[in-house]
N, C-alpha and C positions, 0 to 999 in steps of 0.2 A: 504494500500500500504506500501511497505518497506520504511524505513526512508531514506529521500533523501533531498539534499540541493537544492531544486527548487529555481530558481532565476527569478525575474521579467525581462522579455526580453526587457527592455528598454522603456516600454510604460506605466509604472505606473499602470498596471492592467486595463487600460481604453480601450474601444473599439473605433476604428475609425468609423466615421459616416459621412453621407452627402458627401460633395465634397472631403473629405480626402480619400474616398474609390475609387475615379475615376481612378487613375493610376493603381490600382490593378485590377479593373474590365476590363480595356483595356488589361492588360497583360493576364488575364484569357481568354478573347475573342480570342486573338492571339494564345494562347496555344490550345484552342479548334479547331481553324481552322487548325493549324499545325497537330494536332492529326488526325482530320478527313481526311486531305489530304494525310498524309504519313504513317499512322499507322493502317492498317486494322486489325492487330492482336489485337489491343487495343479494337476493337469493338466486340469482342466475349463476349457474356453475357450468364450466369454469368462469370466473370473473373475466370479462373481456379486457384484453390489453388496451389501454387508452392511447389513442393517437392524438397528435398535436398539430396545430396549423403551421408551425414553423419550429426550427431548431434554435434554441437560445445559445448565446455565446457561453462557453464554460467559465466558471468562476476562477479567477486567478489563484485562489487558494488550492485548487485541485492541480496537482502536479504528477506527471507520469515518470516512473523510473526509466521506462523505455518509451521513446517518442512514438506517438501514434502515427502510422502510415507515413514513414519518413520519405519514401520515394513515390508517393502517390501522384497520379496524373489523371486528367479528365478521360472519361470513357470516349474512345474515338467513334466517329460515324463510319460504319462499314459500307462498302458498295453493295447494292441490293443483290447482285448475283454472286457475291462471295460465298464460299462454303466455309462455315466456322465449325471447328471441332470443339466439343464441350467435354471437359475432363473433371472427374471427381478427384478432389485433393483432400487428403487427411493425414495428419501427423500427430504425435503426442504433444500435448500442451507443454510449452516451454522447451521444446526439443532442442532449440538453439543453445540452451544453457545446460539442460540435464540429459540430453540424448534420449534414450528410450525408457528412462526411469518411469515416467508416468504412463508410458505405453503399456507397461506390464500390468498397470491397474486399469487399463482401457479408458484413460482420461484423455480424450482426443479433441483436436481442433480441426474444423472443417472449412473448406474453401472451394472455389470453382475456378478452373482454368479454361482459357479459350485460345484457339490458334486459327489465324486467318490463312486460308489456302492461297489467296492472291498475293499477300505480302510476305508470308512466312513468319510474321510476328506473332508472339504469344503473350498472354496477359493473365494476371491473377486477380481475382476478386474475392474479398472476404469481409466479414462483419465481426467486430470485436470491441472490447472495452477501450475507452479513451485513456483511462487511468488505472489499468490493470484490474484483475478479477476481485481482489480484496476490497477495493473501493466500491465496486458495484454490488458487493454482497453485504457489507457492513458499513455503518457511517463513522464519521469522526465526532467525538464529543468535545466541542470547542468551549473553553471556559467562558468566552465572551458571548456565547449564544445559549438560549434556553433549549432549543430544539436540536436533535441530532442533525449533523450536516452531511449531505450525501454528494459524492462525486461519482455518479452512476450512469453517465452517458455512454452509449455505444454507438458505433457508426460504421458505414461501409467504407472500404478502402480498395481502390483499383489502381493497379500499376502495371507497367510493361515488364514482361519476362515471367518465366516460371522457373523457380529454383528446383531443378529436377532432383538433386541430391537431398535437399531438405524434405521433400515429399516422399521420395522413393525409399530412402535408407531405412526408415523405421515406420513408414506409413503406406500411403496409397496414392498412385497417380495412374488413373485408368480412364479410357475413353468411355463416355456414357451416352453421347448423342452427337448428331450432326445437324446444324441448323443453317438457314440462309442468312445473308447479311441483313436483309430486311427484318427477320425475326430478332436478330441480335439488337438492331436499333430500337425496335419496339420494347425489348426487354430493358434496354438502357434507360429509356424514359420511365419505365415502371420502377427501376432501381432508384432513380432520383426521387420520385414521389415517396417511395417506401422509406428511404433514408431521411427525408425531411420531416416525416410524420411519426416515425417510430424511433424515439430518441433515447430511450433508456434501456439498460441491460437488466435482465432478470435471471438470476442463477437457478432458482429452485423451481421444480415441478412439485406441486403439493397434491397428494391423493389421500383417499380414505384408507387404502390398504394396498399391498402389492398384488392382490388378486386381479385376474383379468376382468375387465368391465367395471372395476371400482370407480367410484365418483372421483372426478378430477376437480379440485377446488381452484387451482391456479396453474397456468402454463408458464414454462420458462420462455425467455426471449433472448436467444444467444446465437452463437455462430452457426450451430447446426440448424436452428430454426430459419435463419436467413437463407441457408443453402436449400432447405426444403421449400421455402416460399418461392425461391427463384426457379427451382425445378418445376414446381406447380405452375408458375406463370409461363414457363417455356412450353409445358404440355398444353396449356390453354391456347397458346399461340401456334400449336401444331407440331411441336417437337416429338419425335419418336425415340423413346429411351430404350437402351439395351436391357436385356433381362439378366441382370447381375445382382448379387446380394449386396445391400448397402446397410451398414450398421452405424449407430450414432450413440454418443455418450449422453446419458441423462442423469441428473442428480435429484433424487426424490426426498421429500419430507413426507411423513405420514402423520395424519392428524384426524381428529373428529371434525365436525362442521365448524368452520372458522367463524369468529365473531368480529364484525366490523367495529372499529374503535373510533375512527375519526381522522382528520387531517392535521397538519402541523398547527394551524391556527386554533382549531377546536380543542386540541390536547395541550399544546405548549404556549398558547397565547395568553393574554392578560386575564381572560375569564375561563381559561382552560381547566382541565382536571389535573390538579397537582399530584394527586396520588398515582394516577395512571401515568403521568409524565415521568415521575420518578421511577416507576416500575419499568418503563421502557428503557430509560437511560441505564438503569441498573442491569438490565438484561444485556445491553450492548457493550457495557464497559469492559468485560473480559476479552472482547474481540479487537481491542485497540491495537495499533501496529507498533513495531519496534520495541518488543519486550525483552527484558533480560531473561536468562534461563530460568531463574527463580520465579519471575513474574509469569512466564509462559506456563510453567508447571501449575502454578496457582490458578491461572486462567482456565486451564484444561479441567481442573477440579470444579471450578465455578460453573463452567459450561455444562459439564456432566450433571451437576446438581440441578441446574435449571431445566435442561432439556430431557434428561433421562429420569431423574428422581421426582422432580416436581412437574414434569411433562408440560413445560411451557415454552412457547416460541412466539416472538413478535415479528411479523412479516411486514415489510414495507413494499407496497405494490400499488401502482398508479398514483404514487405520491400520497398514499393513504396507509394507515396502520391497521393491521388485523391481528387478532389473537388466535394462535393455533393450539388447541389442546392435543398435545402430541400422543402418538400411539406407537406401540411396537410394530415394526422394527426401527422406528424413529427416522432413520436416514439410510439411504442405499444408493450406490452408484451402479448403473446398469449400462450395458453395451448391447443394445437391442436392434433388431432389424426393422427398418421402415422402408418398404419397397419403393422403387422409383415409380413415378406416376405414369399412367397410361395417357395417351393423347386425348386432350379435351376432357380428361377426368381430373378431379381435384382431390387433394388430401384434406381430410377433415381436421379441424382443430388447430390450424396454423394461423 
């Protein structure tokens, strides 16, 4: 995560337990009743990912350890009669630093490659975090601010060239479709709209259980979902995909039905719920960056106590907060097959 002045939210890093939790649990029960009685739109599952009319400038406080899209370039306009090869690209997350270490855990990053037959040039297109994964998953607790501060933007990156070694050595570089230049140009316009309106990264997929057909409460919005959306758009535009197996990494949280809590103003504002605000900051405190070894070990114990023992998780989604009553097995990383789309058919839930 970026360097940040995270501050103890006034609780000394310790978790409330036993009777001290009682006022908060009553408040949560009242919130649940109010939501159930007056907010039918909140009961739509999964909660739709919110899109925006424009992409805001990142706050200068948010800093990336590794520069986002350092060699990025505009998407070129292809000649209509060009033949464009489309490649599936996949490699372990942070392969450039750790090699295949995360590949053994099937924690993979996805992208798309293109090659123009007329020019011989090839290109890479991917979607990822502006300020690394930690910033997109957990906030900073800044001493001068009442509310948690998020650096959670994600965006598309397009650049000339495909680093064959990067994708082939520990991952995948395989042809999945061939499209015309016209189709590529239509896709490029869609990518621009998608990128301007889908502005934040979401790590977690939240479900009721690992069983097939279980209720999904929230969908992730990450690199693989961008690839899947792009494949879907290409299929709608007439692309014919090859019949090959395609697997993707997903990180699941498992919980009972979530409870809507409110947004930054309603929780952390002047007339907000101070008890709830403190509980949320207390939850996020152990996830702060740049810990010493001793602090890291203590944080692991605090996270275990909150998520596993007390079965609590606070999710930030659509710039709103939700309470997740966690259930076994709590969290799971999967590498599961999602088939390539058929022409003019769509993938549900993207």
